[in-house]
C-alpha positions in Angstrom: -43.0 -98.4 -18.3 -42.4 -95.0 -19.7 -43.3 -93.8 -23.2 -43.5 -90.6 -25.1 -46.9 -90.5 -26.8 -46.2 -88.0 -29.6 -43.3 -86.7 -31.7 -42.6 -83.1 -30.6 -41.2 -80.0 -32.4 -42.3 -76.4 -32.6 -43.6 -77.0 -36.1 -45.4 -80.2 -35.1 -47.1 -78.7 -32.1 -48.3 -75.7 -34.2 -49.4 -77.4 -37.4 -49.5 -81.2 -37.2 -52.7 -83.3 -36.8 -53.1 -85.6 -33.8 -52.9 -88.6 -36.3 -49.6 -87.3 -37.8 -48.1 -86.7 -34.3 -49.0 -90.2 -33.3 -47.6 -91.7 -36.5 -44.1 -90.2 -35.9 -44.1 -90.8 -32.1 -41.5 -93.0 -30.4 -44.0 -95.8 -29.6 -45.0 -95.9 -33.3 -41.5 -95.8 -34.6 -40.0 -98.4 -32.3 -43.1 -100.6 -32.6 -42.2 -100.8 -36.3 -38.6 -101.8 -35.4 -40.0 -104.7 -33.5 -42.4 -105.7 -36.3 -39.5 -105.6 -38.8 -37.5 -107.8 -36.4 -40.4 -110.2 -36.2 -40.9 -110.3 -40.0 -37.2 -111.0 -40.4 -37.1 -113.8 -37.9 -40.3 -115.4 -39.2 -38.9 -115.3 -42.8 -35.5 -116.7 -41.7 -37.3 -119.5 -39.8 -39.5 -120.4 -42.7 -36.5 -120.6 -45.0 -34.7 -123.0 -42.7 -32.8 -121.0 -40.1 -32.7 -122.6 -36.6 -35.4 -120.4 -34.9 -38.0 -121.9 -32.6 -41.7 -121.2 -33.0 -41.9 -120.3 -29.3 -39.4 -117.5 -29.6 -41.4 -115.9 -32.4 -45.1 -116.5 -31.6 -45.1 -116.7 -27.8 -42.6 -114.0 -27.0 -41.8 -111.7 -29.9 -45.4 -111.3 -30.9 -46.5 -110.8 -27.4 -44.3 -107.8 -26.8 -44.5 -105.8 -30.0 -45.8 -102.7 -28.3 -44.5 -103.2 -24.7 -41.6 -100.9 -25.0 -39.8 -100.0 -21.8 -38.2 -96.7 -22.7 -36.4 -96.5 -19.3 -34.7 -99.8 -20.0 -33.8 -98.6 -23.6 -32.3 -95.4 -22.1 -30.2 -97.5 -19.7 -29.0 -99.8 -22.5 -28.2 -96.8 -24.8 -26.1 -95.2 -22.1 -24.2 -98.5 -21.9 -23.8 -99.3 -25.6 -24.0 -95.8 -27.2 -26.1 -97.3 -29.9 -29.9 -96.8 -30.3 -30.6 -100.0 -32.3 -28.7 -102.3 -29.9 -30.4 -100.6 -27.0 -33.8 -101.4 -28.4 -32.7 -104.9 -29.4 -31.5 -105.7 -25.9 -34.7 -104.2 -24.3 -36.8 -106.4 -26.6 -34.7 -109.4 -25.7 -35.4 -108.8 -22.0 -39.1 -109.2 -22.7 -38.6 -112.0 -25.2 -35.6 -114.0 -23.8 -36.2 -117.0 -26.0 -35.7 -114.8 -29.0 -32.5 -113.0 -27.9 -30.4 -114.9 -30.4 -32.6 -114.2 -33.3 -33.6 -110.5 -32.9 -31.8 -108.6 -35.6 -30.1 -111.8 -36.9 -28.0 -111.0 -39.9 -29.3 -107.4 -40.1 -27.6 -104.0 -39.9 -29.0 -100.9 -38.2 -30.3 -99.6 -41.5 -32.7 -102.6 -41.7 -34.8 -101.1 -38.9 -34.0 -97.4 -39.2 -34.3 -97.0 -43.0 -37.2 -99.4 -43.5 -39.1 -97.7 -40.7 -38.6 -94.3 -42.2 -40.0 -95.5 -45.5 -43.0 -97.1 -43.8 -43.7 -93.9 -41.8 -43.3 -91.8 -45.0 -45.8 -93.9 -46.9 -48.3 -93.8 -44.0 -47.8 -90.1 -43.7 -48.6 -89.7 -47.4 -51.7 -91.8 -46.9 -52.8 -89.4 -44.1 -52.2 -86.4 -46.4 -54.1 -88.2 -49.2 -57.1 -88.8 -46.9 -57.2 -85.1 -46.1 -57.0 -84.1 -49.8 -59.9 -86.4 -50.6 -62.0 -84.9 -47.8 -61.2 -81.4 -49.1 -62.1 -82.3 -52.7 -65.5 -83.7 -51.5 -66.1 -80.5 -49.5 -65.1 -78.3 -52.4 -67.3 -80.3 -54.8 -70.3 -79.6 -52.6 -69.3 -76.0 -52.3 -68.9 -75.7 -56.1 -72.3 -77.2 -56.8 -74.0 -75.0 -54.2 -72.5 -71.8 -55.7 -72.3 -72.7 -59.4 -74.6 -69.9 -60.4 -73.3 -67.2 -58.1 -71.7 -64.4 -60.2 -68.1 -63.4 -59.3 -65.5 -61.3 -60.9 -62.5 -63.2 -62.2 -59.0 -62.0 -62.0 -55.8 -62.4 -64.1 -52.4 -60.9 -63.5 -53.9 -59.4 -60.3 -56.3 -57.4 -62.4 -60.1 -57.7 -62.7 -60.8 -59.7 -65.9 -64.3 -60.9 -66.7 -67.3 -62.4 -64.9 -67.3 -66.0 -63.7 -69.0 -67.8 -60.9 -68.0 -68.8 -57.4 -68.6 -72.4 -58.2 -66.4 -72.3 -61.3 -63.5 -70.8 -59.3 -63.9 -73.6 -56.8 -63.5 -76.2 -59.6 -60.2 -74.6 -60.5 -58.9 -75.0 -57.0 -60.1 -78.6 -57.2 -58.1 -79.2 -60.4 -54.9 -78.4 -58.6 -55.8 -80.7 -55.8 -56.6 -83.5 -58.2 -53.1 -83.2 -59.7 -51.7 -83.3 -56.2 -53.8 -86.4 -55.5 -52.5 -88.2 -58.6 -48.9 -87.4 -57.5 -49.7 -88.8 -54.0 -51.2 -92.0 -55.4 -48.1 -92.5 -57.6 -45.7 -92.0 -54.7 -47.7 -94.3 -52.4 -47.9 -97.0 -55.0 -44.2 -96.9 -56.1 -42.3 -96.2 -52.9 -40.1 -99.2 -52.3 -39.0 -100.7 -49.1 -35.3 -101.0 -48.4 -35.8 -104.6 -47.6 -33.1 -107.0 -46.4 -29.9 -105.7 -48.1 -27.2 -106.3 -45.5 -24.6 -104.0 -44.2 -23.3 -102.6 -47.5 -26.0 -103.9 -49.9 -24.1 -107.2 -50.6 -26.4 -109.3 -48.3 -23.3 -111.2 -47.3 -24.5 -111.8 -43.8 -27.6 -113.5 -45.0 -25.7 -115.5 -47.6 -23.6 -116.8 -44.7 -26.8 -117.6 -42.7 -28.1 -119.7 -45.6 -24.9 -121.3 -46.7 -24.4 -119.2 -49.8 -27.9 -119.9 -51.2 -28.7 -116.8 -53.3 -32.2 -117.9 -54.0 -33.1 -118.1 -50.3 -31.6 -114.7 -49.7 -33.7 -113.2 -52.5 -36.7 -115.0 -51.1 -35.9 -113.6 -47.6 -35.9 -110.1 -49.1 -39.3 -110.7 -50.8 -40.9 -112.2 -47.8 -39.9 -109.4 -45.4 -40.9 -106.8 -48.0 -44.4 -108.3 -48.4 -44.8 -108.8 -44.7 -44.4 -105.1 -44.2 -47.0 -104.3 -46.9 -44.8 -103.4 -49.8 -44.5 -104.8 -53.3 -40.9 -103.8 -54.2 -37.6 -103.3 -52.5 
């Protein structure tokens, strides 16, 4: 098996943390594609679709992170389609699940939902860094709260302050940033199970026109991926 361990670009290699590089790496991204396919198949099975337990538990779950990128490249050369290449490579490892991988879904089901998951996890990484920086600055401010310093305004010397006081002003900006991060993380919706053009027609067909089941399918997949709204 061949795999690329980290996402690469000049900016990433210069500035990104190891955790962020791993998050956006091909194994991470395409592992999420498989987790989305699994969540979809499990929800479809639980709502009455003809999907065997063996196909899900024994095979799909067993190969969530066993991605043969050489096989994917071969399939993509044949199909000229990244999602189908990965679906077929997954099917090679989970042959009992071939007929249920990506059942009723469109490419955006894995591509867009994965991007949203990665974005939220990336925000969580940034949030952790901000919290660490705030703790460090709090200790710094307490240590230097009585150390005199000259304050500036409009690039001109103004009046005395302290080093600790100046650090608390830096912290105030970071606290505002933290509040914004918390809001984005809490309210970012998943795309969910919306079908090709947002009509969910393929899933309505799968469940015989039962709109309630399709809504439940969307809810189940959204919750399985750790989101509250879609």
